[in-house]
Residue, then its C-alpha position, 0 to 999 in steps of 0.5 A: m412194593g412190587k419186585n420192579t418198583f425198586i429201581p425206577t423206569e426212568k433210571i433203566t430208560e437212562r442206562i437203555h439209551y446209554e447202551n445204544p449210543w448209535w440211536v444218535t451217533k449213528t455209529i458204535s463206540q470207538t472202543y469196539s470200533n477199534m478192535a479187529k474182527r475175529l475170522y469168525f465174523d465173516l461165518f457169523y454175520p450171515y446168520v444175523k442178517e438171514p432172511n428167515i427171521r423165525r429163528a433166534l440167533v444163539l452166539i455161545g463160547p467160553r468167557r472172553v472169546g470176543k462174543t460181545v465184540m461180535l455183537f458190537h461188529s454185527i451192529e456196526t456192519l448193519l449201520k453200514e448197510g443202511v439199517d436204521a439205527q433206531q431198529i437196532f437195540f442191544v442190551g447187556v442183560d447182566n448188568p444188576i439194574y435189569i435185575h427183575r426184568g423180563l426180556e418182554d419188558l426190556l422190549n417194550l422199554y425200548k418201544q417206549s424210549l423211542n416212541l416205536t409202534t412195531l418192531k418189524g425188521c428190528y434187530v434185538f441183541f441180548d448179550e450174557i443171557q445166561y443170567l437171566k432165570d428160564w430164558e430160553r422159554y421167554l425167548k422162545i415166546l418172543v420169537d413166536s410173538y414177534p415173527d419179524t424181529k430177529f433175535i440175536v443173544s449171546g451167553s458163556a455159562a456154556a453148558a446151560l446154554k447148550w443144553h437149554s437151546t437144544e433141548s426147549g428151543a427145538g427149531r427156535f434157536t440157531d446155535f453158533m459157536l465161537p471157540p477160543l482163538t485159532f493160531q491162525e486167527y491169533i496171527h491175523l490180529k497181530n497182523m503176521n500173515h506176511l510169515i504165511h505163504d501158499g504152498h503144497i506139501d506131500y502126503g503119501e503120493k499126493s501134493i496138497p495144498y498147505c500153508l507154509t512159511h517163509d520164516i520157521k523161527a519167527l512163527n515158532k516164535e509167535f507160536v510159543h507165544y500163542l501157547n501162552f497167551g493166545g486163546y483170548p483177543e484181549v490178551v493177545l493184543s495187551e502186553t499188560i495182561q500177558s504180564d499179569m496172566g494169572r490175574y486176569v485169566k484166573n479172575d476173570i475166565v476160571d474163578k468165574v466158571l468155576l466159583r460162580d457158573l458151575p456152581s450156581l447151574y449145577g448146585i455144587k456144594d464144594v466149590q473148593e474141591l471142584n477148584r482143585f480138581f481143575t487145577y490138578i487137570a490144568y497141570n497135567t493136560g494132555n495126559e492120560f488118567s483113570y477114574e482109579a489114579m484121579s480119585k486115589e491123587s485128588g481124593i474125590q470120589k469117582d461118582t463126583l469125578k465124573k460129574y466134574l468132567e461132565y461139567l467142565e467139559a460143557a464149560f469150555l475149559i477142558k476136552v475129554l479124548n476116548k481110546v481106541d485100540v491098534n485097530a480103532k475099536r472103541l473099548k468096550r468099558v471106558t477106564s482111562f482117557k486123555v483130558y485136554l484143556t480147551n486152550p493151552s493159555l489156560r495153564t499158563a494163567l494158572f502156573s507159568p510161561v513154557t519155553e521152547t526148551d521145556s519138558e511141557m511143550g509136548n503136551m502144550v503143542e498137543t493141547a494147541v493142536l486139539s484145540q484147533w480141531m474142537h472148532r470142527e462140529k461132529l468130528d470123532l476124534t480119539y486116540a490109540r493105545w493097546k498092549e498085546g503081549r509085550a508090544e504096547g503103543e500110542v498114536d496121539l490122534v486117530l479119526l474115526d470114520e463114523k460111517k466105515f467104523k475105521p480109522s481115517w488117519g492117525v497124526e504123531i505131535k511131537w515137538s523134537n526134530r528127532y524122527f525126522q532123522k530117525p523115522e524107523e523110531l515111530k514104532s508105534l505109529i508104524q505098527f497102527c497104520k500096518a494094522n489099519s493098511f494105511r499107507k501114510a501118516l502125518v508127524t509134527s516137528i519142531d521145524k523140520l519139513g518133508a516126507k520119509k519113507t520107512a517100513d513101506i509107509v510114507l511120513s509127512f513131517l510137518p513143523a507143529s506151528v504150520y500143522t497148527y495154523n493149517i487145521g484152523d485155516i482148513t476149518l474155516k475154509m470148510k465152513n465158509p467155501g465161498 
């Protein structure tokens, strides 16, 4: 009995028809149609339509950030723009019915189902492509064999995807990264845009355009909600899921990645150890770690730790931030570093929601700020920490200018109003600014807005929620200048 014969072809054809209802109805299902589009859709869709067809578009990102929904929104837009419904083909590769079927096989079944003679001008969507072994090799062959067909694929075992698509798809694939929801998108999805208005803030000598709020109390309430539940579109829109975050996010995101995706990709033997290690990191998101201390506290050998950190970072679960000194020089040996979850609501899923007054708020706010910055490619973000004689200090976020090997700016992330009243207490930040001839820096607060001058340095204070919103907003504008 051949490997493909245990599921009859007509059953597979039935499934294909089921997955492509628009062949008959000319519309996608209401379920997807009714879902709000992410703001990232406007950046993604031009790649779907890109006239240079000889490239596959690879949509990558963590689990549950809305990749499948984005594919369906793309199909809906193609249909609205008048593309023939039968020239659009969608397959969820993760469905067990397609097991042992290659991409070429599925394409042939598509052609047969509709009696097509050619795939010229067709749009072919493969969802969750990582379930197909050697997918990138087969996809590359399809791109070469069907130069007039557009292939769009999605996948979430991001480590493999990113690595494979760059290694073997050179010149054949365009990667598009869909990150967790930004705070800006969260406000958009919840129809709360009335909380935001265009304004200006003083930054050093300049006044720069900035999104501000009429109602900081209401925005902060949403911000705390975003920290707890905001990374995933489905969670934001469903109170049922919010009431059982542990089950939904843990089962669906953490467990699938930790217990299934990563072990199968990297041959990890001790799955429970990896799980324990991730839980330990999640609880301490935003803290500084060293391999020594980590190894001691977790009982895991240093070499294994390094591998785990690499895997978790590749799977979009964590972000490792490296350290520089007071002059923003990199340290020769990496002994300590900070680790952040890529999304603060992962911590809520594993432990419990935070409130505005919890001691963990500081680290959760830092995690949220950092998770907005992750939407920017090729940013050299670090933090500064130093000890010189008796003086020691730390600055939460430092951007290095790659060309000049100097810092561009430093930001101190606080969930406190205290320093607005006493800016001179920000000794580390002041020392860092002086060491790098900075005349200005940014500090976040709970709800204080305004500039304060101390030791010849202008510190711009901004509510953390406003700062977080603006990072997402500015990132989108940079990516989509139109």
